[in-house]
PyMOL Python script that loads the backbone (N, CA, C, O; Angstrom):
from pymol import cmd

cmd.read_pdbstr("""\
ATOM      1  N   MET A   1     -22.081  -4.708 -17.670  1.00  0.00           N
ATOM      2  CA  MET A   1     -22.295  -3.552 -18.071  1.00  0.00           C
ATOM      3  C   MET A   1     -21.424  -3.249 -15.859  1.00  0.00           C
ATOM      4  O   MET A   1     -20.388  -2.786 -15.382  1.00  0.00           O
ATOM      5  N   ARG A   2     -22.835  -3.936 -15.273  1.00  0.00           N
ATOM      6  CA  ARG A   2     -22.955  -3.952 -14.283  1.00  0.00           C
ATOM      7  C   ARG A   2     -21.504  -4.934 -13.832  1.00  0.00           C
ATOM      8  O   ARG A   2     -20.647  -4.297 -13.220  1.00  0.00           O
ATOM      9  N   ILE A   3     -21.284  -6.021 -14.030  1.00  0.00           N
ATOM     10  CA  ILE A   3     -20.479  -6.874 -14.040  1.00  0.00           C
ATOM     11  C   ILE A   3     -18.754  -5.907 -14.064  1.00  0.00           C
ATOM     12  O   ILE A   3     -18.151  -5.733 -13.005  1.00  0.00           O
ATOM     13  N   ALA A   4     -18.282  -5.469 -15.198  1.00  0.00           N
ATOM     14  CA  ALA A   4     -17.733  -4.664 -15.750  1.00  0.00           C
ATOM     15  C   ALA A   4     -17.482  -4.121 -14.667  1.00  0.00           C
ATOM     16  O   ALA A   4     -16.649  -4.732 -13.997  1.00  0.00           O
ATOM     17  N   ALA A   5     -18.165  -2.545 -13.915  1.00  0.00           N
ATOM     18  CA  ALA A   5     -18.600  -2.008 -13.264  1.00  0.00           C
ATOM     19  C   ALA A   5     -17.867  -2.672 -12.103  1.00  0.00           C
ATOM     20  O   ALA A   5     -16.724  -2.286 -11.857  1.00  0.00           O
ATOM     21  N   GLN A   6     -18.517  -3.807 -11.239  1.00  0.00           N
ATOM     22  CA  GLN A   6     -18.289  -4.838 -10.177  1.00  0.00           C
ATOM     23  C   GLN A   6     -16.332  -4.432  -9.946  1.00  0.00           C
ATOM     24  O   GLN A   6     -15.606  -3.833  -9.154  1.00  0.00           O
ATOM     25  N   ARG A   7     -16.192  -5.490 -11.643  1.00  0.00           N
ATOM     26  CA  ARG A   7     -14.589  -5.389 -11.678  1.00  0.00           C
ATOM     27  C   ARG A   7     -13.686  -4.604 -11.344  1.00  0.00           C
ATOM     28  O   ARG A   7     -12.635  -5.088 -10.923  1.00  0.00           O
ATOM     29  N   HIS A   8     -13.862  -2.969 -11.449  1.00  0.00           N
ATOM     30  CA  HIS A   8     -13.448  -1.703 -12.196  1.00  0.00           C
ATOM     31  C   HIS A   8     -13.221  -1.683 -10.819  1.00  0.00           C
ATOM     32  O   HIS A   8     -12.152  -1.142 -10.537  1.00  0.00           O
ATOM     33  N   ILE A   9     -13.995  -2.170  -9.673  1.00  0.00           N
ATOM     34  CA  ILE A   9     -14.777  -1.063  -8.323  1.00  0.00           C
ATOM     35  C   ILE A   9     -13.706  -2.204  -7.022  1.00  0.00           C
ATOM     36  O   ILE A   9     -13.191  -1.969  -5.928  1.00  0.00           O
ATOM     37  N   GLU A  10     -13.809  -3.653  -8.076  1.00  0.00           N
ATOM     38  CA  GLU A  10     -12.566  -4.519  -7.293  1.00  0.00           C
ATOM     39  C   GLU A  10     -11.283  -3.781  -7.273  1.00  0.00           C
ATOM     40  O   GLU A  10     -10.713  -3.078  -6.438  1.00  0.00           O
ATOM     41  N   ARG A  11     -11.009  -4.199  -8.536  1.00  0.00           N
ATOM     42  CA  ARG A  11      -9.226  -3.291  -8.597  1.00  0.00           C
ATOM     43  C   ARG A  11      -9.397  -1.976  -7.801  1.00  0.00           C
ATOM     44  O   ARG A  11      -9.020  -1.657  -6.674  1.00  0.00           O
ATOM     45  N   ARG A  12      -9.908  -1.491  -8.507  1.00  0.00           N
ATOM     46  CA  ARG A  12      -9.592  -0.154  -7.174  1.00  0.00           C
ATOM     47  C   ARG A  12      -9.045  -0.464  -6.043  1.00  0.00           C
ATOM     48  O   ARG A  12      -7.930  -0.074  -5.698  1.00  0.00           O
ATOM     49  N   GLY A  13      -9.844  -1.245  -5.330  1.00  0.00           N
ATOM     50  CA  GLY A  13      -9.972  -2.129  -4.013  1.00  0.00           C
ATOM     51  C   GLY A  13      -8.467  -2.861  -3.676  1.00  0.00           C
ATOM     52  O   GLY A  13      -7.758  -2.882  -2.670  1.00  0.00           O
ATOM     53  N   PHE A  14      -8.370  -3.355  -4.823  1.00  0.00           N
ATOM     54  CA  PHE A  14      -7.437  -3.723  -4.302  1.00  0.00           C
ATOM     55  C   PHE A  14      -4.969  -3.129  -4.979  1.00  0.00           C
ATOM     56  O   PHE A  14      -3.809  -3.540  -4.977  1.00  0.00           O
ATOM     57  N   MET A  15      -5.955  -1.890  -5.394  1.00  0.00           N
ATOM     58  CA  MET A  15      -5.235  -1.329  -5.781  1.00  0.00           C
ATOM     59  C   MET A  15      -4.986  -0.417  -4.489  1.00  0.00           C
ATOM     60  O   MET A  15      -4.469  -1.004  -3.539  1.00  0.00           O
ATOM     61  N   ASN A  16      -5.129   0.231  -4.412  1.00  0.00           N
ATOM     62  CA  ASN A  16      -5.856   0.960  -2.758  1.00  0.00           C
ATOM     63  C   ASN A  16      -4.554  -0.002  -1.466  1.00  0.00           C
ATOM     64  O   ASN A  16      -3.628   0.528  -0.851  1.00  0.00           O
ATOM     65  N   ALA A  17      -4.965  -1.434  -1.438  1.00  0.00           N
ATOM     66  CA  ALA A  17      -4.385  -2.421  -0.583  1.00  0.00           C
ATOM     67  C   ALA A  17      -3.111  -2.136  -1.009  1.00  0.00           C
ATOM     68  O   ALA A  17      -2.282  -2.163  -0.099  1.00  0.00           O
ATOM     69  N   GLU A  18      -2.604  -1.817  -2.325  1.00  0.00           N
ATOM     70  CA  GLU A  18      -1.238  -2.644  -2.221  1.00  0.00           C
ATOM     71  C   GLU A  18      -0.725  -1.443  -2.244  1.00  0.00           C
ATOM     72  O   GLU A  18       0.443  -1.489  -2.629  1.00  0.00           O
ATOM     73  N   GLU A  19      -1.183  -0.103  -1.934  1.00  0.00           N
ATOM     74  CA  GLU A  19      -0.394   1.191  -1.925  1.00  0.00           C
ATOM     75  C   GLU A  19      -0.288   1.223  -0.665  1.00  0.00           C
ATOM     76  O   GLU A  19       0.664   1.722  -0.065  1.00  0.00           O
ATOM     77  N   LYS A  20      -1.352   0.639  -0.107  1.00  0.00           N
ATOM     78  CA  LYS A  20      -1.625   0.830   1.768  1.00  0.00           C
ATOM     79  C   LYS A  20       0.135  -0.195   2.309  1.00  0.00           C
ATOM     80  O   LYS A  20       1.140  -0.086   3.011  1.00  0.00           O
ATOM     81  N   HIS A  21      -0.484  -1.013   1.449  1.00  0.00           N
ATOM     82  CA  HIS A  21       0.554  -2.098   2.052  1.00  0.00           C
ATOM     83  C   HIS A  21       2.436  -1.242   2.038  1.00  0.00           C
ATOM     84  O   HIS A  21       3.142  -0.871   2.976  1.00  0.00           O
ATOM     85  N   ALA A  22       2.630  -1.221   0.747  1.00  0.00           N
ATOM     86  CA  ALA A  22       3.696  -0.103   0.045  1.00  0.00           C
ATOM     87  C   ALA A  22       3.859   1.017   1.172  1.00  0.00           C
ATOM     88  O   ALA A  22       4.899   0.984   1.829  1.00  0.00           O
ATOM     89  N   LYS A  23       3.174   1.733   1.370  1.00  0.00           N
ATOM     90  CA  LYS A  23       3.312   3.332   2.169  1.00  0.00           C
ATOM     91  C   LYS A  23       3.712   2.343   4.140  1.00  0.00           C
ATOM     92  O   LYS A  23       4.259   3.004   5.023  1.00  0.00           O
ATOM     93  N   ARG A  24       3.432   1.309   4.313  1.00  0.00           N
ATOM     94  CA  ARG A  24       3.504   0.524   5.250  1.00  0.00           C
ATOM     95  C   ARG A  24       5.313  -0.018   5.185  1.00  0.00           C
ATOM     96  O   ARG A  24       6.298  -0.057   5.922  1.00  0.00           O
ATOM     97  N   GLU A  25       4.963  -0.317   3.983  1.00  0.00           N
ATOM     98  CA  GLU A  25       6.981  -1.055   3.638  1.00  0.00           C
ATOM     99  C   GLU A  25       8.043  -0.085   3.639  1.00  0.00           C
ATOM    100  O   GLU A  25       9.250  -0.324   3.667  1.00  0.00           O
ATOM    101  N   ASN A  26       7.233   1.497   3.589  1.00  0.00           N
ATOM    102  CA  ASN A  26       7.757   2.373   3.239  1.00  0.00           C
ATOM    103  C   ASN A  26       8.722   3.036   4.612  1.00  0.00           C
ATOM    104  O   ASN A  26       9.891   3.360   4.820  1.00  0.00           O
ATOM    105  N   HIS A  27       7.185   2.986   5.485  1.00  0.00           N
ATOM    106  CA  HIS A  27       7.283   3.416   7.213  1.00  0.00           C
ATOM    107  C   HIS A  27       7.844   2.658   7.998  1.00  0.00           C
ATOM    108  O   HIS A  27       8.125   3.065   9.125  1.00  0.00           O
ATOM    109  N   ALA A  28       8.108   1.526   7.647  1.00  0.00           N
ATOM    110  CA  ALA A  28       9.215   0.455   7.887  1.00  0.00           C
ATOM    111  C   ALA A  28      10.586   0.514   8.097  1.00  0.00           C
ATOM    112  O   ALA A  28      11.335   0.168   9.011  1.00  0.00           O
ATOM    113  N   HIS A  29      10.771   1.253   6.580  1.00  0.00           N
ATOM    114  CA  HIS A  29      12.031   1.223   6.079  1.00  0.00           C
ATOM    115  C   HIS A  29      12.468   2.315   6.650  1.00  0.00           C
ATOM    116  O   HIS A  29      13.488   2.142   7.317  1.00  0.00           O
ATOM    117  N   LYS A  30      11.879   3.829   6.609  1.00  0.00           N
ATOM    118  CA  LYS A  30      12.039   4.707   7.403  1.00  0.00           C
ATOM    119  C   LYS A  30      12.702   4.495   9.320  1.00  0.00           C
ATOM    120  O   LYS A  30      13.787   4.794   9.819  1.00  0.00           O
ATOM    121  N   SER A  31      11.862   4.070   9.722  1.00  0.00           N
ATOM    122  CA  SER A  31      12.284   3.507  10.891  1.00  0.00           C
ATOM    123  C   SER A  31      13.575   3.017  10.907  1.00  0.00           C
ATOM    124  O   SER A  31      14.447   3.707  11.436  1.00  0.00           O
ATOM    125  N   GLU A  32      13.900   1.758  10.336  1.00  0.00           N
ATOM    126  CA  GLU A  32      15.178   1.163  10.488  1.00  0.00           C
ATOM    127  C   GLU A  32      16.044   2.041  10.161  1.00  0.00           C
ATOM    128  O   GLU A  32      17.167   1.710  10.542  1.00  0.00           O
ATOM    129  N   SER A  33      15.997   3.459   9.377  1.00  0.00           N
ATOM    130  CA  SER A  33      17.164   4.045   9.413  1.00  0.00           C
ATOM    131  C   SER A  33      17.736   4.757  10.114  1.00  0.00           C
ATOM    132  O   SER A  33      18.920   4.979  10.365  1.00  0.00           O
ATOM    133  N   LEU A  34      16.017   5.423  10.698  1.00  0.00           N
ATOM    134  CA  LEU A  34      17.065   6.431  11.415  1.00  0.00           C
ATOM    135  C   LEU A  34      16.975   5.699  13.346  1.00  0.00           C
ATOM    136  O   LEU A  34      17.001   6.267  14.438  1.00  0.00           O
ATOM    137  N   GLN A  35      16.879   4.366  12.968  1.00  0.00           N
ATOM    138  CA  GLN A  35      17.181   3.231  14.382  1.00  0.00           C
ATOM    139  C   GLN A  35      18.965   3.125  13.935  1.00  0.00           C
ATOM    140  O   GLN A  35      20.074   3.377  14.406  1.00  0.00           O
ATOM    141  N   LYS A  36      18.436   2.673  12.928  1.00  0.00           N
ATOM    142  CA  LYS A  36      20.585   3.066  12.501  1.00  0.00           C
ATOM    143  C   LYS A  36      21.376   3.876  12.992  1.00  0.00           C
ATOM    144  O   LYS A  36      22.520   3.718  13.416  1.00  0.00           O
ATOM    145  N   THR A  37      20.388   5.238  12.887  1.00  0.00           N
ATOM    146  CA  THR A  37      21.674   6.263  12.679  1.00  0.00           C
ATOM    147  C   THR A  37      22.075   6.408  14.343  1.00  0.00           C
ATOM    148  O   THR A  37      23.152   6.715  14.854  1.00  0.00           O
ATOM    149  N   HIS A  38      20.845   6.082  14.930  1.00  0.00           N
ATOM    150  CA  HIS A  38      20.523   6.891  16.506  1.00  0.00           C
ATOM    151  C   HIS A  38      22.001   5.386  17.329  1.00  0.00           C
ATOM    152  O   HIS A  38      22.801   5.776  18.179  1.00  0.00           O
ATOM    153  N   SER A  39      22.018   4.300  16.980  1.00  0.00           N
ATOM    154  CA  SER A  39      22.666   3.902  17.411  1.00  0.00           C
ATOM    155  C   SER A  39      23.907   3.788  16.496  1.00  0.00           C
ATOM    156  O   SER A  39      24.936   3.256  16.914  1.00  0.00           O
TER     157      SER A  39
END
""", "prot")
cmd.dss("prot")
cmd.show_as("cartoon", "prot")
cmd.util.cbc("prot")
cmd.orient("prot")
């Protein structure tokens, strides 16, 4: 039981890391397109 809970927490942490990474990628894309429209 305890191992399953630990795995669940690890998976959630991994998902959060993935989400943060995705948001960073998205932000990079946004600033890139902004620079393109400005130049």
